C-alpha positions in Angstrom: -39.9 -23.8 33.8 -40.1 -27.2 32.1 -41.0 -25.8 28.7 -38.4 -23.0 29.0 -35.7 -24.9 30.8 -32.9 -23.9 28.4 -33.8 -20.2 28.7 -34.0 -20.2 32.5 -30.9 -22.3 32.7 -28.9 -19.8 30.7 -30.4 -16.9 32.7 -29.4 -18.6 35.9 -25.8 -19.0 34.6 -25.7 -15.3 33.8 -26.5 -14.5 37.4 -24.1 -17.1 38.8 -21.2 -16.5 36.5 -19.3 -13.3 35.3 -17.7 -13.6 31.8 -14.6 -11.7 30.9 -12.9 -11.9 27.5 -9.2 -12.5 27.2 -8.1 -10.8 24.0 -6.0 -13.0 21.6 -2.7 -11.6 20.5 -2.9 -10.6 16.8 -0.5 -12.4 14.4 2.7 -10.5 13.5 3.5 -9.2 10.0 7.0 -10.0 8.8 9.2 -8.8 5.9 10.8 -11.3 3.5 13.8 -11.7 5.8 11.8 -12.4 9.0 12.0 -8.8 10.4 8.9 -8.0 12.4 7.1 -5.0 11.0 3.8 -5.3 13.0 3.5 -6.9 16.4 1.7 -6.4 19.7 2.4 -4.6 23.0 0.8 -5.9 26.2 -1.6 -3.3 27.6 -4.3 -3.3 30.2 -8.0 -2.5 30.5 -9.0 -1.1 33.9 -12.6 -1.5 35.0 -14.8 -1.5 38.1 -17.6 -3.8 39.4 -20.1 -1.8 41.4 -21.3 -4.6 43.7 -17.7 -5.4 44.8 -16.6 -1.9 45.8 -16.4 -1.4 49.5 -18.1 1.8 50.5 -15.1 2.7 52.8 -12.7 2.5 49.8 -14.8 4.4 47.3 -13.1 7.8 47.6 -9.7 6.2 47.6 -10.5 4.2 44.4 -11.8 7.3 42.6 -8.7 9.3 43.6 -6.1 6.6 42.7 -7.7 5.7 39.3 -8.1 9.3 38.4 -4.4 10.0 39.3 -2.8 6.9 37.8 -4.9 6.8 34.6 -4.9 10.6 34.0 -8.7 10.6 33.7 -10.9 13.4 35.0 -12.1 12.6 38.6 -15.7 13.4 37.8 -15.7 10.9 34.9 -14.2 8.2 37.2 -16.8 8.9 39.9 -19.7 8.5 37.4 -18.4 5.1 36.5 -17.6 4.0 40.0 -21.1 5.0 41.2 -23.0 3.6 38.3 -25.0 0.4 39.1 -23.9 -2.0 36.4 -22.2 -5.4 36.1 -18.9 -3.8 34.9 -17.8 -0.3 33.9 -14.6 0.2 31.8 -12.6 3.1 33.1 -9.8 3.1 30.5 -8.3 0.7 27.9 -4.9 0.6 26.3 -3.3 1.4 29.6 0.5 0.6 29.7 1.4 -2.6 31.5 3.5 -0.6 34.0 0.5 1.5 35.1 -1.8 -1.6 35.1 0.6 -3.5 37.4 0.9 -0.5 39.7 -3.0 -0.3 40.0 -3.1 -4.1 40.7 -0.6 -3.6 43.6 -3.1 -1.3 45.4 -5.4 -4.3 45.7 -8.5 -2.1 45.5 -11.9 -3.8 46.0 -14.0 -4.1 42.8 -11.2 -2.8 40.6 -10.2 -5.3 37.8 -7.0 -5.0 35.6 -7.2 -7.3 32.6 -4.3 -7.7 30.2 -4.9 -6.9 26.6 -3.0 -6.4 23.4 -2.4 -3.2 21.4 -1.0 -3.3 17.9 2.6 -2.0 17.7 4.6 -1.0 14.7 8.4 -1.0 15.5 9.3 1.1 12.4 6.4 3.6 13.0 5.7 5.0 9.5 7.5 2.4 7.4 5.1 1.3 4.5 2.2 2.8 6.5 -0.2 2.9 3.6 0.6 -0.7 2.8 0.5 -2.2 6.3 -2.5 -0.3 7.5 -3.5 -0.3 11.2 -6.1 -1.6 13.6 -8.9 0.0 15.6 -9.7 0.0 19.3 -11.0 -3.5 19.1 -7.7 -4.7 17.4 -9.5 -5.2 14.1 -7.8 -4.3 10.8 -8.9 -0.9 9.3 -6.9 -0.5 6.1 -4.1 -2.1 4.1 -2.8 -5.6 4.8 -4.2 -5.5 8.3 -7.8 -5.6 7.0 -7.1 -7.7 3.8 -5.7 -10.6 5.9 -7.8 -10.1 9.0 -9.0 -13.7 9.1 -5.4 -14.9 9.3 -4.2 -12.3 11.8 -7.0 -11.9 14.3 -6.9 -15.1 16.4 -9.7 -16.2 18.8 -10.4 -14.6 22.1 -10.4 -16.6 25.4 -12.7 -16.4 28.4 -12.6 -16.2 32.2 -15.8 -17.4 33.9 -16.0 -16.3 37.5 -18.7 -17.7 39.9 -20.8 -15.0 41.6 -23.5 -15.0 44.2 -27.1 -13.8 43.7 -26.1 -10.2 44.2 -23.4 -10.5 41.4 -20.5 -10.4 43.8 -17.6 -12.7 42.9 -17.4 -15.5 45.4 -14.2 -15.8 47.5 -11.9 -18.9 46.9 -14.1 -19.9 43.9 -12.3 -21.5 41.0 -12.3 -19.5 37.8 -12.8 -21.4 34.6 -10.4 -20.2 32.0 -10.5 -20.8 28.2 -7.1 -19.7 26.8 -7.1 -17.4 23.7 -5.7 -18.7 20.4 -3.1 -16.3 18.9 -3.6 -15.1 15.3 -1.3 -16.4 12.5 1.7 -14.5 11.3 1.7 -13.0 7.8 5.0 -13.3 5.9 5.3 -10.7 3.1 7.5 -9.9 0.2 8.4 -6.4 1.6 12.1 -6.0 2.2 12.7 -3.5 5.1 16.1 -2.5 3.7 14.7 -1.7 0.3 11.6 0.0 1.8 13.7 2.2 4.1 16.1 3.3 1.4 13.2 4.0 -1.1 11.5 6.1 1.6 14.7 8.0 2.3 15.0 8.9 -1.4 11.3 9.7 -1.7 11.5 12.2 1.2 14.6 13.9 -0.1 12.8 14.3 -3.5 9.6 15.5 -1.7 11.6 18.3 0.0 13.9 19.3 -2.8 11.2 19.4 -5.4 8.5 20.8 -3.1 6.1 18.1 -4.5 2.6 17.1 -3.2 3.7 13.5 -2.9 6.4 11.1 -4.2 5.5 7.4 -4.8 8.0 4.6 -5.5 7.2 0.9 -6.2 9.9 -1.7 -6.4 8.8 -5.2 -7.7 10.0 -8.5 -9.0 8.8 -8.4 -12.6 8.8 -12.2 -12.9 6.4 -13.1 -10.0 4.8 -9.8 -8.8 6.4 -9.8 -5.3 6.6 -6.2 -4.2 9.8 -5.3 -2.3 8.8 -1.8 -1.5 5.9 0.6 -1.9 6.4 4.2 -0.8 3.8 7.0 -0.6 5.6 10.0 0.9 4.6 11.6 3.1 3.7 8.4 5.1 2.1 8.5 8.6 2.9 7.1 12.1 1.1 3.8 12.4 1.3 4.0 16.2 -0.7 7.3 16.0 -2.9 6.8 12.9 -5.5 9.4 13.9 -2.9 12.2 14.2 -2.3 14.2 11.1 1.2 14.0 9.6 1.6 17.8 9.5 1.0 20.7 11.8 -2.1 22.9 11.3 -3.4 25.9 13.2 -6.8 25.5 11.6 -9.7 24.6 13.9 -11.0 21.4 12.4 -14.5 20.1 12.5 -14.9 16.3 13.0 -15.9 15.9 9.4 -13.0 18.0 8.1 -10.5 16.1 10.2 -11.9 12.8 9.0 -11.6 13.9 5.4 -8.0 14.9 6.0 -7.2 11.6 7.7 -8.8 9.7 4.8 -6.6 11.7 2.4 -3.5 10.9 4.6 -4.2 7.2 4.6 -4.6 7.1 0.7 -2.2 4.8 -1.1 -1.5 6.8 -4.3 0.1 3.8 -6.0 -3.3 1.9 -6.1 -6.0 4.3 -4.9 -5.3 7.1 -7.4 -5.3 7.1 -11.2 -3.2 9.4 -13.4 -2.4 9.9 -17.1 0.8 7.9 -17.6 2.2 10.1 -20.4 5.2 9.0 -22.3 5.9 5.9 -20.2 2.9 4.5 -22.0 4.8 4.6 -25.3 6.1 1.2 -24.1 2.6 -0.2 -24.6 2.1 1.5 -28.0 5.4 0.2 -29.2 4.6 -3.3 -28.0 1.2 -3.3 -29.8 2.8 -2.2 -33.1 5.6 -4.8 -32.9 3.2 -7.6 -31.9 1.0 -6.8 -34.9 4.1 -6.5 -37.2 3.1 -3.0 -38.2 6.6 -1.6 -37.7 10.2 -2.8 -37.4 12.9 -0.9 -35.5 14.1 0.4 -38.9 10.7 1.8 -40.1 11.2 5.4 -41.0 9.2 8.4 -39.8 9.5 12.2 -40.1 8.9 14.6 -37.3 8.6 18.4 -38.2 7.8 19.2 -34.5 4.1 18.5 -34.7 1.4 16.3 -36.3 -2.0 17.5 -37.5 -4.8 15.0 -36.7 -8.3 16.0 -38.0 -8.5 19.6 -36.8 -5.9 19.3 -34.0 -2.3 20.3 -34.1 -0.4 18.1 -31.6 3.1 19.1 -30.9 6.3 17.2 -30.1 8.3 18.1 -27.0 11.0 19.1 -29.5 9.1 21.9 -31.2 11.8 22.2 -34.0 11.2 18.6 -34.8 13.5 15.4 -34.9 13.4 15.3 -38.7 13.8 11.8 -40.3 14.2 9.0 -37.8 13.7 5.3 -37.4 11.1 3.8 -35.0 14.0 2.9 -32.7 15.3 6.5 -32.8 11.7 7.8 -32.3 11.3 5.7 -29.2 14.7 6.8 -27.9 13.8 10.4 -28.6 10.3 9.9 -27.1 8.9 11.6 -30.2 5.1 12.2 -30.1 4.6 12.4 -33.9 6.1 8.9 -34.4 3.8 7.4 -31.8 0.8 9.3 -33.2 1.5 7.7 -36.6 2.0 4.3 -35.0 -1.2 4.6 -32.9 -3.3 5.5 -36.0 -1.7 2.6 -37.9 -2.6 0.2 -35.1 -6.2 1.3 -34.8 -8.5 1.2 -31.8 -9.5 -2.5 -31.9 -5.9 -3.8 -31.8 -4.9 -1.1 -29.3 -7.7 -2.0 -26.8 -7.2 -5.7 -27.3 -3.5 -5.4 -26.3 -4.2 -3.1 -23.4 -6.6 -5.8 -22.1 -4.0 -8.5 -22.5 -1.6 -6.3 -20.5 -4.1 -5.9 -17.7 -4.8 -2.3 -18.3 -8.5 -2.6 -18.7 -9.1 -4.3 -15.4 -7.8 -4.1 -11.8 -4.6 -5.9 -11.1 -5.9 -7.9 -8.1 -3.2 -6.5 -5.8 -3.8 -7.7 -2.2 -4.6 -4.3 -0.6 -8.3 -3.0 -0.6 -9.4 0.1 -2.5 -7.7 -0.5 -5.9 -9.0 2.1 -8.5 -10.2 1.2 -12.0 -9.1 2.4 -15.4 -10.8 5.5 -16.7 -10.9 5.3 -20.5 -13.1 6.1 -23.6 -15.5 3.5 -24.7 -14.1 2.0 -27.9 -17.0 3.3 -30.0 -16.1 6.8 -29.0 -12.4 6.5 -30.0 -11.7 8.6 -33.1 -8.4 9.6 -34.7 -7.7 12.4 -32.1 -8.4 10.2 -29.1 -6.3 7.4 -30.6 -3.5 9.9 -31.3 -3.4 11.2 -27.8 -3.8 7.8 -26.2 -0.7 6.6 -28.2 1.5 8.8 -26.1 -0.4 8.3 -22.8 -3.0 11.0 -22.6 -6.8 11.1 -22.5 -7.2 8.1 -20.2 -6.1 7.2 -16.7 -4.6 4.1 -14.9 -3.0 3.4 -11.6 0.8 3.3 -11.1 0.6 -0.3 -10.2 -1.4 -1.2 -13.3 1.3 0.5 -15.4 4.1 -1.4 -13.7 2.3 -4.8 -14.2 1.9 -4.0 -17.9 5.6 -3.0 -18.2 6.6 -6.1 -16.4 4.8 -8.3 -18.9 6.5 -6.4 -21.8 10.0 -7.1 -20.5 9.7 -10.4 -18.6 9.0 -12.5 -21.7 5.3 -11.9 -21.9 3.9 -13.1 -18.5 1.1 -11.1 -16.8 1.7 -11.3 -13.1 -0.4 -10.3 -10.1 1.3 -7.7 -7.8 1.2 -8.8 -4.2 2.7 -8.6 -0.7 1.4 -11.8 1.0 3.7 -14.8 0.7 2.6 -17.2 3.4 0.8 -17.5 6.7 2.2 -19.4 9.7 0.9 -20.1 13.2 2.6 -18.9 16.3 4.8 -22.0 16.4 6.0 -21.6 12.8 3.8 -24.2 11.2 2.6 -23.4 7.7 -1.1 -22.5 7.5 -1.2 -21.3 3.9 1.2 -20.5 1.1 -0.5 -17.8 -1.0 -0.7 -18.2 -4.8 -1.3 -15.4 -7.2 -2.6 -15.6 -10.8 -0.2 -15.5 -13.7 -1.1 -15.5 -17.4 1.5 -16.6 -20.0 2.1 -15.3 -23.5 0.3 -11.9 -23.3 3.3 -10.7 -25.4 5.4 -12.9 -27.6 9.0 -13.7 -26.6 10.3 -12.0 -29.8 8.5 -8.7 -29.0 9.6 -8.9 -25.3 13.3 -9.4 -26.4 13.0 -6.5 -28.8 11.4 -4.2 -26.2 14.1 -4.9 -23.7 16.7 -3.9 -26.3 14.8 -0.7 -27.3 14.3 0.4 -23.6 17.9 -0.2 -22.8 18.8 2.1 -25.7 16.4 4.7 -24.2 18.6 4.8 -21.1 22.1 4.3 -22.7 21.6 6.8 -25.6 18.1 8.4 -25.3 15.9 10.6 -23.2 16.4 8.4 -20.1 20.1 8.9 -19.8 19.8 10.1 -16.1 18.5 6.6 -15.3 21.9 5.0 -15.9 23.5 3.0 -13.2 27.3 2.4 -13.5 28.1 -1.3 -13.9 24.6 -2.4 -14.8 22.5 -2.4 -18.0 19.2 -0.6 -17.2 16.1 -0.3 -19.5 13.4 2.3 -18.9 11.2 5.1 -20.0 10.5 8.6 -18.8 7.3 10.7 -18.8 6.1 14.2 -18.1 2.3 14.3 -17.9 0.4 17.5 -17.8 -2.3 17.5 -15.2 -5.9 18.4 -16.0 -7.0 21.0 -16.8 -4.5 21.4 -19.6 -2.5 24.6 -19.3 -2.7 24.5 -15.5 1.1 24.4 -15.4 1.0 21.4 -13.1 2.8 18.2 -14.0 3.5 14.6 -12.9 7.0 13.5 -13.6 7.6 9.7 -13.7 10.1 7.1 -14.7 10.0 3.3 -15.0 13.3 1.4 -15.0 14.2 -2.3 -14.9 17.5 -4.2 -14.5 19.5 -6.0 -15.6 18.1 -5.0 -19.0 18.8 -8.4 -20.7 17.4 -10.4 -17.8 15.2 -8.2 -15.6 15.2 -9.2 -11.9 13.7 -5.9 -10.6 11.4 -3.2 -12.0 10.7 0.1 -10.3 8.9 3.3 -10.9 8.9 6.8 -9.3 6.0 9.3 -9.6 6.5 12.9 -8.4 3.3 14.9 -8.2 3.6 18.6 -9.1 7.4 19.0 -8.8 8.4 22.7 -8.6 11.1 24.1 -10.9 12.3 21.6 -13.4 9.5 19.1 -13.9 10.6 16.8 -16.7 10.5 13.1 -15.9 13.9 12.5 -17.4 15.4 15.2 -15.2 13.7 14.6 -11.9 12.2 11.1 -11.8 14.9 9.1 -13.6 17.6 10.1 -11.1 15.4 8.9 -8.2 15.4 5.3 -9.6 19.0 5.5 -10.7 20.0 6.5 -7.1 17.8 3.7 -5.7 19.3 1.1 -8.0 22.9 2.1 -7.2 22.2 1.0 -3.7 19.8 -1.9 -4.0 20.9 -3.7 -7.2 24.1 -5.2 -5.7 21.9 -6.3 -2.7 19.1 -7.8 -4.8 21.3 -9.5 -7.4 23.7 -10.9 -4.8 20.7 -12.2 -2.8 19.4 -13.9 -6.0 22.8 -15.6 -6.6 22.9 -16.9 -3.0 19.3 -18.2 -3.4 20.3 -20.1 -6.5 
């Protein structure tokens, strides 16, 4: 006992004290205006202590707990009759039911208050926020990324017991209070997110698409105002599929379907960007002074590269046109010529500068990587197809970051949601900083590209992206999904405003729209509609901030 005094001392305390955890409330998640988008609900955990149950009350306890908790009577009986220190009957019990059980004053029945994560907007930004598990720990999204800030520290209740493990009457409990988790302030704007979701769902239904994604971001600092992946799911019921099915699902099949439902297509999935990528090709050519806006080209409706005949979307051809007109017309032969003139080395170097060869560093787990040819394997055909956004894959958020650098004066930003963390009393714990790289594009090229992309909207293929009263710049795309000839497409559009001094950039992606599938016809109106409603709100807010 002398040599093992610490060991026997701790064992004696285990016999003499019963330890119960007091869960710490998790920090809230707030939008940029202080609206709570993730909080906590008080719930209860009901458990029984075998040694404290009076034999005369046992049947009554089983009946009441089974009835109030809606748990099978046999299951309750097993736990009540099990010889153990403590048996949990049910957790996440509503406070109302917990209080009612407490009022029965049943021997050996303990009702401890606990916290359950609660999302007041249910499915809003579900694939961004993420959710928590049974132990209140983050599972996906911001909830897991900022776990160390949000989780808090649990408290303890130490209750003296006798040698039989029965809590002693009138004994003083020792209580160590829990420390609440810190709040996370984000760049999300509930108003913009809600409106973007509304438009995404309307498009999802009318175009009978697989999914519709929308990202709205500040192109100057990477703050994301909204990220939509419709259909979203109910964060308060994250293990319930967001559609009805009559299929009998195995556990594995259901988990696969849940994993698919939780996927954030904006960052977890890659796609061929198609013609929106012509923004990058044009930038490379202008940066290397290989073209001017007046450089002339000829489009007969196709271009032959090695043994491949690559057609233009206008099969009769655009004829003679300048580089500016070729961009406004989204002419493939013009961009094939430009891509071949640039060459693989310069092309890859500029893609790297624009963040397209690496992950963006967005603060949500699971970001996918670029899928692209090794430079040594890039021949004329590969370069030709890459010049108009085919034969490689990136994520939507990667594209939006590159487009932001092209139009914001040449600064590569890190897309992000987290702005600051504060404790429960409002004291600043940490202001988050996010990497920025200056001069990835020259100011001259950026100015030129803003002008070119404004022309694409005002006079070119992106005319359905116009917003009355505002100058908008942008680019459309219609990407054919693999395998080629499948008849399946992704329609997309990137737009920024005001064109001469961008304060917001957004993109819409529509996966497999039915009927008309061209980006200029189906994706551009989505962002136009969005901007009609949010531009006055964003720009007025900026003025007031100044």
